[in-house]
C-alpha positions as semicolon CSV with decimal commas, in nm:
position;residue;x (nm);y (nm);z (nm)
1;M;-4,166;1,749;-0,294
2;S;-4,374;1,537;-0,528
3;S;-4,462;1,180;-0,434
4;D;-4,232;1,026;-0,695
5;K;-3,939;1,197;-0,523
6;K;-4,028;1,118;-0,162
7;N;-3,777;0,834;-0,142
8;I;-3,487;1,040;-0,275
9;V;-3,231;1,129;-0,011
10;I;-3,064;1,464;-0,073
11;T;-2,735;1,497;0,111
12;K;-2,639;1,806;0,307
13;E;-2,353;1,856;0,064
14;T;-2,596;1,867;-0,229
15;I;-2,826;2,108;-0,046
16;R;-2,536;2,339;0,040
17;R;-2,404;2,334;-0,314
18;L;-2,742;2,397;-0,476
19;L;-2,804;2,689;-0,241
20;K;-2,461;2,826;-0,327
21;D;-2,516;2,793;-0,702
22;V;-2,862;2,949;-0,688
23;K;-2,735;3,235;-0,471
24;D;-2,451;3,290;-0,716
25;I;-2,678;3,318;-1,021
26;I;-2,902;3,560;-0,829
27;T;-2,608;3,771;-0,712
28;N;-2,435;3,754;-1,049
29;P;-2,720;3,726;-1,300
30;L;-2,654;3,627;-1,659
31;T;-2,916;3,859;-1,807
32;D;-2,654;4,046;-2,011
33;N;-2,616;3,716;-2,197
34;G;-2,993;3,685;-2,239
35;I;-3,004;3,409;-1,975
36;Y;-3,273;3,393;-1,704
37;Y;-3,301;3,131;-1,431
38;I;-3,569;3,042;-1,176
39;H;-3,532;2,767;-0,917
40;D;-3,838;2,559;-0,830
41;E;-3,987;2,667;-0,497
42;D;-4,128;2,322;-0,421
43;D;-3,865;2,089;-0,564
44;M;-3,505;2,158;-0,469
45;L;-3,382;1,937;-0,752
46;K;-3,558;2,133;-1,027
47;G;-3,483;2,457;-1,208
48;Y;-3,598;2,640;-1,520
49;A;-3,412;2,859;-1,766
50;L;-3,489;3,090;-2,054
51;I;-3,221;3,180;-2,306
52;M;-3,309;3,461;-2,544
53;G;-3,172;3,414;-2,894
54;P;-2,871;3,645;-2,948
55;Q;-2,855;3,919;-3,210
56;E;-2,696;3,847;-3,547
57;T;-2,798;3,481;-3,532
58;P;-3,098;3,289;-3,675
59;Y;-3,221;3,269;-3,314
60;F;-3,255;3,643;-3,254
61;G;-3,535;3,724;-3,011
62;G;-3,643;3,360;-2,976
63;N;-3,744;3,210;-2,642
64;Y;-3,547;2,894;-2,574
65;F;-3,664;2,714;-2,262
66;F;-3,482;2,450;-2,061
67;E;-3,592;2,235;-1,767
68;I;-3,309;2,135;-1,535
69;T;-3,319;1,833;-1,304
70;Y;-3,040;1,798;-1,051
71;P;-2,923;1,456;-0,930
72;S;-2,933;1,380;-0,558
73;D;-2,552;1,365;-0,557
74;Y;-2,503;1,704;-0,724
75;P;-2,241;1,837;-0,799
76;H;-2,065;1,500;-0,832
77;S;-2,298;1,417;-1,122
78;P;-2,419;1,668;-1,382
79;P;-2,776;1,792;-1,401
80;K;-3,007;1,659;-1,670
81;V;-3,124;1,933;-1,904
82;N;-3,435;1,906;-2,120
83;F;-3,487;2,139;-2,417
84;C;-3,851;2,246;-2,427
85;T;-3,892;2,489;-2,720
86;N;-4,000;2,218;-2,960
87;G;-4,260;2,152;-3,224
88;D;-4,332;2,099;-3,594
89;G;-4,048;1,847;-3,622
90;I;-3,789;2,124;-3,605
91;R;-3,436;2,047;-3,488
92;F;-3,343;2,396;-3,369
93;N;-2,980;2,302;-3,317
94;P;-2,760;1,997;-3,374
95;N;-2,708;1,979;-2,996
96;L;-3,076;2,033;-2,910
97;Y;-3,283;1,734;-3,015
98;S;-3,652;1,760;-3,105
99;N;-3,726;1,504;-2,830
100;G;-3,574;1,740;-2,571
101;K;-3,233;1,580;-2,532
102;V;-2,943;1,823;-2,485
103;C;-2,620;1,682;-2,623
104;I;-2,308;1,858;-2,489
105;S;-1,990;1,725;-2,331
106;L;-2,036;1,934;-2,016
107;L;-2,344;1,726;-1,931
108;N;-2,165;1,400;-2,018
109;T;-2,396;1,352;-2,316
110;W;-2,126;1,404;-2,579
111;R;-1,755;1,348;-2,612
112;G;-1,515;1,619;-2,501
113;E;-1,452;1,797;-2,172
114;Q;-1,676;1,622;-1,919
115;W;-1,859;1,744;-1,612
116;T;-1,664;1,810;-1,292
117;S;-1,784;1,935;-0,955
118;C;-1,617;2,268;-1,037
119;Q;-1,897;2,337;-1,286
120;S;-2,218;2,510;-1,182
121;I;-2,564;2,614;-1,298
122;S;-2,411;2,927;-1,447
123;T;-2,144;2,744;-1,648
124;V;-2,406;2,506;-1,789
125;L;-2,630;2,793;-1,901
126;L;-2,343;2,990;-2,053
127;N;-2,241;2,676;-2,242
128;L;-2,595;2,634;-2,376
129;C;-2,598;2,997;-2,487
130;T;-2,295;2,942;-2,710
131;L;-2,493;2,683;-2,908
132;L;-2,720;2,958;-3,041
133;N;-2,470;3,101;-3,287
134;N;-2,491;3,225;-3,645
135;E;-2,362;2,902;-3,800
136;P;-2,533;2,634;-3,591
137;L;-2,498;2,348;-3,837
138;L;-2,121;2,361;-3,789
139;N;-2,191;2,216;-3,442
140;E;-2,261;1,890;-3,626
141;P;-1,939;1,684;-3,655
142;G;-1,800;1,672;-4,007
143;V;-2,022;1,948;-4,147
144;T;-1,865;2,242;-4,332
145;K;-2,009;2,552;-4,496
146;S;-2,011;2,369;-4,828
147;H;-2,266;2,116;-4,699
148;N;-2,581;2,104;-4,912
149;D;-2,803;2,182;-4,611
150;F;-2,590;2,460;-4,461
151;E;-2,780;2,762;-4,596
152;K;-3,117;2,586;-4,604
153;Y;-3,085;2,495;-4,237
154;N;-3,021;2,858;-4,138
155;R;-3,316;2,974;-4,347
156;I;-3,546;2,722;-4,181
157;I;-3,425;2,811;-3,833
158;E;-3,459;3,188;-3,880
159;Y;-3,816;3,136;-4,007
160;K;-3,926;2,893;-3,736
161;N;-3,750;3,104;-3,473
162;I;-4,005;3,378;-3,539
163;D;-4,298;3,146;-3,602
164;L;-4,247;2,907;-3,311
165;A;-3,988;3,040;-3,065
166;I;-4,132;3,392;-3,065
167;L;-4,496;3,407;-3,175
168;K;-4,612;3,074;-3,036
169;M;-4,425;3,124;-2,708
170;V;-4,568;3,470;-2,643
171;N;-4,925;3,370;-2,736
172;K;-5,087;3,216;-2,429
173;N;-5,368;3,079;-2,644
174;S;-5,127;2,879;-2,858
175;S;-5,115;2,502;-2,812
176;Y;-4,737;2,543;-2,805
177;Y;-4,744;2,772;-2,501
178;L;-4,545;2,625;-2,210
179;E;-4,734;2,667;-1,882
180;K;-4,446;2,547;-1,664
181;F;-4,245;2,850;-1,781
182;T;-4,516;3,108;-1,708
183;A;-4,294;3,281;-1,451
184;F;-4,081;3,399;-1,743
185;Y;-4,377;3,545;-1,934
186;P;-4,315;3,911;-1,836
187;I;-3,962;3,877;-1,979
188;V;-4,093;3,706;-2,294
189;K;-4,351;3,979;-2,345
190;E;-4,105;4,262;-2,278
191;N;-3,852;4,124;-2,526
192;F;-4,121;4,066;-2,785
193;S;-4,220;4,431;-2,763
194;K;-3,859;4,556;-2,753
195;N;-3,757;4,357;-3,063
196;R;-4,074;4,430;-3,261
197;E;-3,933;4,684;-3,506
198;E;-3,618;4,488;-3,581
199;I;-3,810;4,166;-3,645
200;I;-4,068;4,338;-3,866
201;K;-3,790;4,491;-4,076
202;F;-3,634;4,147;-4,110
203;I;-3,965;3,995;-4,227
204;E;-4,022;4,281;-4,473
205;R;-3,675;4,230;-4,617
206;K;-3,746;3,859;-4,660
207;I;-4,074;3,936;-4,841
208;E;-3,885;4,161;-5,083
209;E;-3,631;3,886;-5,149
210;N;-3,895;3,619;-5,203
211;P;-4,261;3,729;-5,202
212;G;-4,386;3,379;-5,280
213;V;-4,433;3,061;-5,080
214;E;-4,140;2,821;-5,068
215;K;-4,122;2,463;-4,948
216;M;-3,782;2,381;-4,805
217;N;-3,637;2,041;-4,717
218;T;-3,319;1,931;-4,547
219;G;-3,166;1,587;-4,587
220;M;-3,015;1,629;-4,244
221;Y;-3,279;1,581;-3,970
222;G;-3,546;1,530;-4,240
223;M;-3,710;1,870;-4,193
224;T;-3,975;2,004;-4,431
225;V;-4,097;2,360;-4,381
226;T;-4,327;2,585;-4,582
227;I;-4,176;2,933;-4,573
228;N;-4,434;3,207;-4,617
229;Y;-4,313;3,541;-4,486
230;K;-4,630;3,726;-4,593
231;K;-4,833;3,502;-4,364
232;L;-4,570;3,534;-4,093
233;Y;-4,595;3,913;-4,121
234;D;-4,973;3,900;-4,067
235;D;-4,931;3,653;-3,780
236;F;-4,674;3,881;-3,618
237;L;-4,896;4,190;-3,630
238;E;-5,198;3,995;-3,502
239;T;-4,999;3,844;-3,216
240;Y;-4,851;4,181;-3,123
241;K;-5,197;4,339;-3,115
242;N;-5,334;4,063;-2,891
243;V;-5,035;4,066;-2,657
244;K;-5,065;4,443;-2,614
245;I;-5,437;4,412;-2,541
246;N;-5,379;4,138;-2,283
């Protein structure tokens, strides 16, 4: 346990419950949902998760990382979850802030059904997975499909999903690479290889639709992104070659 945690008293109840929850997610893994979990070997109050972006969403194939910190009175209080796949000022989801905050009612960070001791690591991760849907901006209160940013937001997310959540997360030489999640790297690499053809076809289709360079802005979240699928295509092939070599 790190020095800043040496004065924290973890009750036997918390230890028993954490062991139970971790055993449950090992016995009943959530990999069919694209969810992977690893508990910290040195810090009982810390865990790490990877959620792979689901098919038929702007998040497909993306690596979405979360750091989970459990309170010393778990499960009476909810864990704190930090969203770590961040960069370039991108708000990947209305519930996933660019500063790492995760805003959902289950964690008592948003209105709605609040945390109870009946919840577990698994229910939290399954809840997070539902955020990565094909119409993410509808998660924002009051937003409808007629909103001016609705389509633009999806186009930005599907582009940055490949650029940042895939290419920059699989490239160990990238400044975006997250060392604390290295244990997941074999999964990241395997999924990158498995999804290669589908992602390339998607990029090629986007180049046909718009072969030029487009600058896109959203009023919501103040995002500005240069969309250049020809460059992304080259970056994808280069990254794939380097990952295969390594």
